[in-house]
N, C-alpha and C positions, 0 to 999 in steps of 0.2 A: 130161962125160957128167952133169953136175950137174942138168939139166933133167929127166932120168928119175927122179931121186930126188924132185923137186919134184911130177912127176904122180904118184907114189905118196904125196907129202906125208911122206916119210920115216916112215911108219907102221910099217915093219917091217924088221928087218935081212934078211928074207928078200927084200924087194924091192929091197934095195941089193945083194944078191948077184947079182942079174940082170945087172948091169953087166959081170961078168967071166966068164961062164961060157959053155960050148959050146952048140950049139943042142940037143942032146938033153937035156942037163942044164937048159937055159933052159926047155924044155918041162915037165920035172918040177917046177921051180920055179914055173912059171906055174899048174900044178894045185894045188900046195900053197898058193900065194897066193890062188888063187880060192877054196879051202876056208877060208882064214883069214877072207877077206871075207866069205863067207856066213855064218860065225859072228859077225861082227860086226855084219851086218845084222840076224840074229836077235835079238840083244841089243837093239838100239834100236828094232825095229819094234814098233808099238802102235797104238791108236786115236788118238793124238796125233802120227802120223809121217805124212812123206811117202815114197813109194818112189818114186825117180827113175831114168831110163835116159838114158844119153848118146847122142845122135844124130849130133853133130858135134864135132870137136876140132881146135883150131888152137893156134898159137903165135905170138907176136907176133916178126916179124923186125925186123932193125936198121934196115931202111928205113921202119918205122912200118906195115906191113901184116901181115895175118893169113896165115899159111901152113898149110894143111891138115896135120895129122900124117900120116906115112906109116911104112911099115916096121914095126919092133917098137913104136914109140911108138903107132901107130895100132891095132896088134893088140891092145895092152893097154887101149885106152881105147873102140874100137868097142864099143857095146851095154854098156858097162860099168853096172853097177847099184850105187845106194848109196841109203841111208834116212837121212832127216833127223828128229831128234826135234824137234817145233814147240815144246816146252817150253824145253829146254836148248840147242838149236842144236848138238848133237852131229851130226856127219855120219860115219856109219860104212860101210865097204866101199869098194872101188874108188877112183876119182878123189874128191878133195875130202875124204878122210878127215882129219878135225881132231882126232882123239883125243890127238895130241902137242902140240897148240896149247895155250898157257897160258891164253889168254883167247878166250871165244865170246861172242857178244852177239847176242841176237835182237831185231830191230826190226819191229814189226808193227802197224800203225795201220789196220785194216780200215775202210771196205768196200772202197776202190778203191786202196790202195797195195799194193806187193809184201810179201811175206814176205822179210825179209832175215836172213841170218846173217853177220855179220862175225867172222872169226877172226884172231887174232894170235899169232904165234910170237915169244917173246923171247929165245930161245936164241941160239946162235952163228950158226945159219943163219937169221936173222930172216925171216919171210915174213907176208904179209897175204893173206888169201883173201876173197871176197865171193860169197855165193851169194843170187841174187834169183829169187823163184818169184812168177809172176802168179796169185794166188790167186783173184782175181776172175773169171778168165776162165770162162766158161760151160762145162760139160761135164766129164767126168771127167779129162781131161789138161791139166795146168797147165804152161805152158811155163816153162823155167828158164834162167838164164845163170849159171855159175860161172866166175869169174876167179880163178886161182891162180897167183900170181907173173906170168909171161909167157904162161900157158897160159889158153885160153877153150874152155869146154865148154858145149854147149847141148843141150836135149832137153826131155822132159817129165816130170812127176811126177804121181801119183795119191795120193790119200788113202784 
């Protein structure tokens, strides 16, 4: 069940507790987790931030193909919201939360290159995550791809 912890990026003991609870308890945990994510998003949101929404979520399979998430994993990621601080690279809320990652690097060289955040976790559960936002795309919705371990999320961001 380690992939579930990676989806939640080990951001919270509450997220980890979802692994072993019954359905009604899981529902209460999910409500508390969403409240925690809303608080994180509010802390990061500002004039120099993106607000992003997950539209698709998949996991890399052993055969080298992507498999759409289903069941509990799909329920936790469908429509998930997160906020990205463009100055620091902090990602708060839902999927991609990199608050526990020791290193975050923003790479952005406009006008025709994506906005990147690369996050590294140096602890016992080492992990690397890459967020790429196509900032140059016309209109309010900027497409993104987030690769976190073997999970791939896509969607749109607004500023």
